[in-house]
Structure formats: structure tokens, C-alpha cells
C-alpha positions as protocol buffer text, in pm:
chain_id: "A"
residue {
  index: 1
  type: MET
  ca { x: -566 y: -174 z: 2303 }
}
residue {
  index: 2
  type: GLU
  ca { x: -844 y: -345 z: 2110 }
}
residue {
  index: 3
  type: PRO
  ca { x: -995 y: -523 z: 2416 }
}
residue {
  index: 4
  type: VAL
  ca { x: -998 y: -195 z: 2611 }
}
residue {
  index: 5
  type: LYS
  ca { x: -1171 y: -25 z: 2320 }
}
residue {
  index: 6
  type: LYS
  ca { x: -1435 y: -301 z: 2299 }
}
residue {
  index: 7
  type: PHE
  ca { x: -1498 y: -294 z: 2674 }
}
residue {
  index: 8
  type: LEU
  ca { x: -1535 y: 83 z: 2671 }
}
residue {
  index: 9
  type: ASN
  ca { x: -1780 y: 66 z: 2379 }
}
residue {
  index: 10
  type: VAL
  ca { x: -1996 y: -182 z: 2571 }
}
residue {
  index: 11
  type: LEU
  ca { x: -1981 y: 39 z: 2881 }
}
residue {
  index: 12
  type: VAL
  ca { x: -2094 y: 342 z: 2678 }
}
residue {
  index: 13
  type: MET
  ca { x: -2384 y: 144 z: 2531 }
}
residue {
  index: 14
  type: VAL
  ca { x: -2497 y: 33 z: 2878 }
}
residue {
  index: 15
  type: TYR
  ca { x: -2472 y: 392 z: 3002 }
}
residue {
  index: 16
  type: LEU
  ca { x: -2684 y: 517 z: 2710 }
}
residue {
  index: 17
  type: VAL
  ca { x: -2952 y: 254 z: 2770 }
}
residue {
  index: 18
  type: ILE
  ca { x: -2972 y: 338 z: 3142 }
}
residue {
  index: 19
  type: THR
  ca { x: -2982 y: 712 z: 3070 }
}
residue {
  index: 20
  type: PHE
  ca { x: -3263 y: 675 z: 2818 }
}
residue {
  index: 21
  type: LEU
  ca { x: -3458 y: 459 z: 3065 }
}
residue {
  index: 22
  type: PHE
  ca { x: -3433 y: 742 z: 3320 }
}
residue {
  index: 23
  type: LEU
  ca { x: -3519 y: 1012 z: 3066 }
}
residue {
  index: 24
  type: LEU
  ca { x: -3824 y: 820 z: 2942 }
}
residue {
  index: 25
  type: HIS
  ca { x: -3939 y: 768 z: 3305 }
}
residue {
  index: 26
  type: ILE
  ca { x: -3924 y: 391 z: 3271 }
}
residue {
  index: 27
  type: LEU
  ca { x: -3689 y: 383 z: 3570 }
}
residue {
  index: 28
  type: SER
  ca { x: -3781 y: 601 z: 3865 }
}
residue {
  index: 29
  type: VAL
  ca { x: -3535 y: 879 z: 3939 }
}
residue {
  index: 30
  type: SER
  ca { x: -3683 y: 943 z: 4282 }
}
residue {
  index: 31
  type: LYS
  ca { x: -3607 y: 587 z: 4397 }
}
residue {
  index: 32
  type: PHE
  ca { x: -3242 y: 625 z: 4293 }
}
residue {
  index: 33
  type: VAL
  ca { x: -3225 y: 963 z: 4466 }
}
residue {
  index: 34
  type: MET
  ca { x: -3343 y: 803 z: 4791 }
}
residue {
  index: 35
  type: LEU
  ca { x: -3117 y: 499 z: 4739 }
}
residue {
  index: 36
  type: PHE
  ca { x: -2801 y: 711 z: 4701 }
}
residue {
  index: 37
  type: ASP
  ca { x: -2917 y: 974 z: 4956 }
}
residue {
  index: 38
  type: MET
  ca { x: -2908 y: 1271 z: 4720 }
}
residue {
  index: 39
  type: ALA
  ca { x: -3072 y: 1606 z: 4784 }
}
residue {
  index: 40
  type: ASP
  ca { x: -3302 y: 1612 z: 4479 }
}
residue {
  index: 41
  type: ASN
  ca { x: -3352 y: 1490 z: 4123 }
}
residue {
  index: 42
  type: ALA
  ca { x: -3129 y: 1764 z: 3982 }
}
residue {
  index: 43
  type: SER
  ca { x: -2825 y: 1633 z: 4168 }
}
residue {
  index: 44
  type: PHE
  ca { x: -2894 y: 1287 z: 4025 }
}
residue {
  index: 45
  type: TYR
  ca { x: -2908 y: 1423 z: 3668 }
}
residue {
  index: 46
  type: TYR
  ca { x: -2596 y: 1629 z: 3741 }
}
residue {
  index: 47
  type: SER
  ca { x: -2412 y: 1310 z: 3849 }
}
residue {
  index: 48
  type: LEU
  ca { x: -2543 y: 1127 z: 3541 }
}
residue {
  index: 49
  type: LEU
  ca { x: -2411 y: 1410 z: 3324 }
}
residue {
  index: 50
  type: TRP
  ca { x: -2065 y: 1387 z: 3483 }
}
residue {
  index: 51
  type: VAL
  ca { x: -2051 y: 1011 z: 3435 }
}
residue {
  index: 52
  type: GLY
  ca { x: -2143 y: 1059 z: 3069 }
}
residue {
  index: 53
  type: ALA
  ca { x: -1882 y: 1329 z: 3020 }
}
residue {
  index: 54
  type: LEU
  ca { x: -1610 y: 1111 z: 3175 }
}
residue {
  index: 55
  type: LEU
  ca { x: -1713 y: 816 z: 2958 }
}
residue {
  index: 56
  type: LEU
  ca { x: -1706 y: 1032 z: 2645 }
}
residue {
  index: 57
  type: PHE
  ca { x: -1364 y: 1173 z: 2735 }
}
residue {
  index: 58
  type: THR
  ca { x: -1225 y: 824 z: 2802 }
}
residue {
  index: 59
  type: LEU
  ca { x: -1375 y: 696 z: 2477 }
}
residue {
  index: 60
  type: LEU
  ca { x: -1211 y: 977 z: 2280 }
}
residue {
  index: 61
  type: LEU
  ca { x: -871 y: 912 z: 2440 }
}
residue {
  index: 62
  type: VAL
  ca { x: -888 y: 538 z: 2373 }
}
residue {
  index: 63
  type: GLU
  ca { x: -1002 y: 589 z: 2012 }
}
residue {
  index: 64
  type: ASN
  ca { x: -719 y: 833 z: 1942 }
}
residue {
  index: 65
  type: ALA
  ca { x: -462 y: 602 z: 2101 }
}
residue {
  index: 66
  type: TYR
  ca { x: -597 y: 310 z: 1896 }
}
residue {
  index: 67
  type: ILE
  ca { x: -576 y: 509 z: 1572 }
}
residue {
  index: 68
  type: ALA
  ca { x: -221 y: 617 z: 1660 }
}
residue {
  index: 69
  type: THR
  ca { x: -111 y: 255 z: 1711 }
}
residue {
  index: 70
  type: LEU
  ca { x: -269 y: 157 z: 1377 }
}
residue {
  index: 71
  type: LYS
  ca { x: -87 y: 440 z: 1199 }
}
residue {
  index: 72
  type: ARG
  ca { x: 241 y: 348 z: 1366 }
}
residue {
  index: 73
  type: GLY
  ca { x: 202 y: -14 z: 1256 }
}
residue {
  index: 74
  type: LEU
  ca { x: 117 y: 91 z: 901 }
}
residue {
  index: 75
  type: GLU
  ca { x: 423 y: 317 z: 885 }
}
residue {
  index: 76
  type: ARG
  ca { x: 644 y: 32 z: 1013 }
}
residue {
  index: 77
  type: GLU
  ca { x: 507 y: -199 z: 741 }
}
residue {
  index: 78
  type: ARG
  ca { x: 572 y: 65 z: 475 }
}
residue {
  index: 79
  type: ARG
  ca { x: 928 y: 109 z: 599 }
}
residue {
  index: 80
  type: GLN
  ca { x: 990 y: -267 z: 585 }
}
residue {
  index: 81
  type: LEU
  ca { x: 850 y: -281 z: 232 }
}
residue {
  index: 82
  type: THR
  ca { x: 1072 y: 7 z: 122 }
}
residue {
  index: 83
  type: ASP
  ca { x: 1377 y: -164 z: 274 }
}
residue {
  index: 84
  type: ALA
  ca { x: 1294 y: -490 z: 94 }
}
residue {
  index: 85
  type: LYS
  ca { x: 1256 y: -304 z: -236 }
}
residue {
  index: 86
  type: ALA
  ca { x: 1590 y: -129 z: -181 }
}
residue {
  index: 87
  type: GLN
  ca { x: 1764 y: -460 z: -111 }
}
residue {
  index: 88
  type: LEU
  ca { x: 1614 y: -614 z: -424 }
}
residue {
  index: 89
  type: PHE
  ca { x: 1723 y: -314 z: -630 }
}
residue {
  index: 90
  type: ASP
  ca { x: 2077 y: -340 z: -487 }
}
residue {
  index: 91
  type: GLN
  ca { x: 2092 y: -712 z: -567 }
}
residue {
  index: 92
  type: ARG
  ca { x: 1980 y: -653 z: -925 }
}
residue {
  index: 93
  type: LEU
  ca { x: 2225 y: -367 z: -965 }
}
residue {
  index: 94
  type: LYS
  ca { x: 2508 y: -584 z: -830 }
}
residue {
  index: 95
  type: ALA
  ca { x: 2412 y: -872 z: -1060 }
}
residue {
  index: 96
  type: ALA
  ca { x: 2401 y: -636 z: -1359 }
}
residue {
  index: 97
  type: SER
  ca { x: 2742 y: -492 z: -1273 }
}
residue {
  index: 98
  type: GLU
  ca { x: 2895 y: -842 z: -1251 }
}
residue {
  index: 99
  type: ALA
  ca { x: 2765 y: -941 z: -1596 }
}
residue {
  index: 100
  type: PRO
  ca { x: 3025 y: -928 z: -1875 }
}
residue {
  index: 101
  type: ILE
  ca { x: 3022 y: -609 z: -2075 }
}
residue {
  index: 102
  type: VAL
  ca { x: 3000 y: -655 z: -2451 }
}
residue {
  index: 103
  type: PRO
  ca { x: 3108 y: -353 z: -2653 }
}
residue {
  index: 104
  type: ARG
  ca { x: 2862 y: -211 z: -2902 }
}
residue {
  index: 105
  type: GLY
  ca { x: 2905 y: -332 z: -3254 }
}
residue {
  index: 106
  type: ALA
  ca { x: 3087 y: -645 z: -3141 }
}
residue {
  index: 107
  type: LYS
  ca { x: 2931 y: -954 z: -3287 }
}
residue {
  index: 108
  type: PRO
  ca { x: 2862 y: -1207 z: -3012 }
}
residue {
  index: 109
  type: GLU
  ca { x: 3004 y: -1548 z: -3083 }
}
residue {
  index: 110
  type: SER
  ca { x: 2780 y: -1848 z: -3066 }
}
residue {
  index: 111
  type: ALA
  ca { x: 2862 y: -2143 z: -2847 }
}
residue {
  index: 112
  type: ARG
  ca { x: 2930 y: -2353 z: -3157 }
}
residue {
  index: 113
  type: ASP
  ca { x: 3190 y: -2106 z: -3291 }
}
residue {
  index: 114
  type: ILE
  ca { x: 3367 y: -2096 z: -2956 }
}
residue {
  index: 115
  type: GLU
  ca { x: 3383 y: -2476 z: -2933 }
}
residue {
  index: 116
  type: ILE
  ca { x: 3515 y: -2511 z: -3290 }
}
residue {
  index: 117
  type: GLU
  ca { x: 3783 y: -2252 z: -3220 }
}
residue {
  index: 118
  type: GLN
  ca { x: 3888 y: -2429 z: -2898 }
}
residue {
  index: 119
  type: ASN
  ca { x: 3910 y: -2765 z: -3078 }
}
residue {
  index: 120
  type: LEU
  ca { x: 4126 y: -2612 z: -3350 }
}
residue {
  index: 121
  type: ARG
  ca { x: 4362 y: -2462 z: -3088 }
}
residue {
  index: 122
  type: HIS
  ca { x: 4409 y: -2798 z: -2916 }
}
residue {
  index: 123
  type: GLY
  ca { x: 4512 y: -2965 z: -3239 }
}
residue {
  index: 124
  type: SER
  ca { x: 4196 y: -3155 z: -3315 }
}
residue {
  index: 125
  type: SER
  ca { x: 4161 y: -3164 z: -3691 }
}
residue {
  index: 126
  type: GLN
  ca { x: 3800 y: -3279 z: -3679 }
}
residue {
  index: 127
  type: PRO
  ca { x: 3590 y: -3041 z: -3469 }
}
residue {
  index: 128
  type: HIS
  ca { x: 3349 y: -3211 z: -3235 }
}
residue {
  index: 129
  type: GLN
  ca { x: 2988 y: -3148 z: -3330 }
}
residue {
  index: 130
  type: PRO
  ca { x: 2799 y: -3051 z: -3012 }
}
residue {
  index: 131
  type: THR
  ca { x: 2448 y: -3163 z: -2945 }
}
residue {
  index: 132
  type: VAL
  ca { x: 2229 y: -2873 z: -3053 }
}
residue {
  index: 133
  type: HIS
  ca { x: 1873 y: -2792 z: -2961 }
}
residue {
  index: 134
  type: PRO
  ca { x: 1645 y: -2814 z: -3267 }
}
residue {
  index: 135
  type: ASN
  ca { x: 1576 y: -2440 z: -3268 }
}
residue {
  index: 136
  type: ASP
  ca { x: 1921 y: -2317 z: -3169 }
}
residue {
  index: 137
  type: PRO
  ca { x: 1980 y: -1974 z: -3327 }
}
residue {
  index: 138
  type: ALA
  ca { x: 2337 y: -2080 z: -3412 }
}
residue {
  index: 139
  type: ASP
  ca { x: 2201 y: -2366 z: -3622 }
}
residue {
  index: 140
  type: ASP
  ca { x: 2102 y: -2258 z: -3975 }
}
residue {
  index: 141
  type: THR
  ca { x: 1858 y: -2541 z: -4034 }
}
residue {
  index: 142
  type: TRP
  ca { x: 1516 y: -2532 z: -3880 }
}
residue {
  index: 143
  type: ARG
  ca { x: 1361 y: -2849 z: -3743 }
}
residue {
  index: 144
  type: PRO
  ca { x: 1029 y: -2882 z: -3562 }
}
residue {
  index: 145
  type: LEU
  ca { x: 1042 y: -2945 z: -3190 }
}
residue {
  index: 146
  type: PRO
  ca { x: 990 y: -3303 z: -3073 }
}
residue {
  index: 147
  type: ASP
  ca { x: 647 y: -3375 z: -2926 }
}
residue {
  index: 148
  type: HIS
  ca { x: 769 y: -3372 z: -2565 }
}
residue {
  index: 149
  type: GLU
  ca { x: 918 y: -3021 z: -2609 }
}
residue {
  index: 150
  type: ARG
  ca { x: 624 y: -2853 z: -2779 }
}
residue {
  index: 151
  type: PRO
  ca { x: 445 y: -2591 z: -2572 }
}
residue {
  index: 152
  type: LEU
  ca { x: 92 y: -2662 z: -2459 }
}
residue {
  index: 153
  type: PRO
  ca { x: -184 y: -2477 z: -2648 }
}
């Protein structure tokens, strides 16, 4: 559609230049009347008017068709975006529904408490001390982060 539109625009520009050359008497109307064997100058201008009207009508049709294709493409893109958003929402909703539900007021157990309890169940008298990150919220003591774990300024 775009190449047709460009070609038609060039054709309209050429028509306008030729018409203005005739109207400004730079090109001789009488020579064209004799060349195309017309009755008089009025019939030549009448033919020029019809050519212009057909060009204008064609230009309007092509422009409207071009705008319609652009709108259709935009609507298709919007539909695809809406579908992608809906799929993302469904995935998040599914992931949230699969997460364990913790009742309100229940105190969540830390990983350290769970491991100590499991060791006691299996008969280990000395609970295994897990490796803990320096700023683990389950650890009561605070230690600064090592240099390689400090955030950049």
C-alpha cells in the first residue's frame, strides 16, 4: 500500500506542475489542442479538469485505505499486548495460589529452628550448626558483611 501511495503522490505533483505551466501560459494550450485534435481550448481545460478530479478521487481512496490498514495493524498490536498481559496475570495468579498459605498470627519458623527440631527427632543429641549468612534474621548477633559481599556505593 505504501508504494502505491508514494507513486500516486508523485503523479499528483507532476499533474499540478503541468497544470500550473498551462495556467501561467508557459506551455501553449493551442499546440496541445492541435496535437490531440480537440475542438477548442475549453475542451482541453475540461479534459484537464477531469484528469485532476480522477487523480484526487484516487488519492483520497488510497489515503483512506492506507489509514485503515494502519489502524488495523495498531488494533492487532493492542490485542496481542492485552493477551500477553492476561497470560502474565494468570501466571502470577497461579504462582500465588501454589504458594503455601500461612495463617494469620502464626509465627513463621526460621530455617535454624526447623533444622534443630529435625535433628532432635532423628536422635542427634548435638544439633548441627548450619552455616549462616552474617546478617541472617534468625541469627541474634550482628556481624558486618565481608568485603566481597558489601554492596557498591
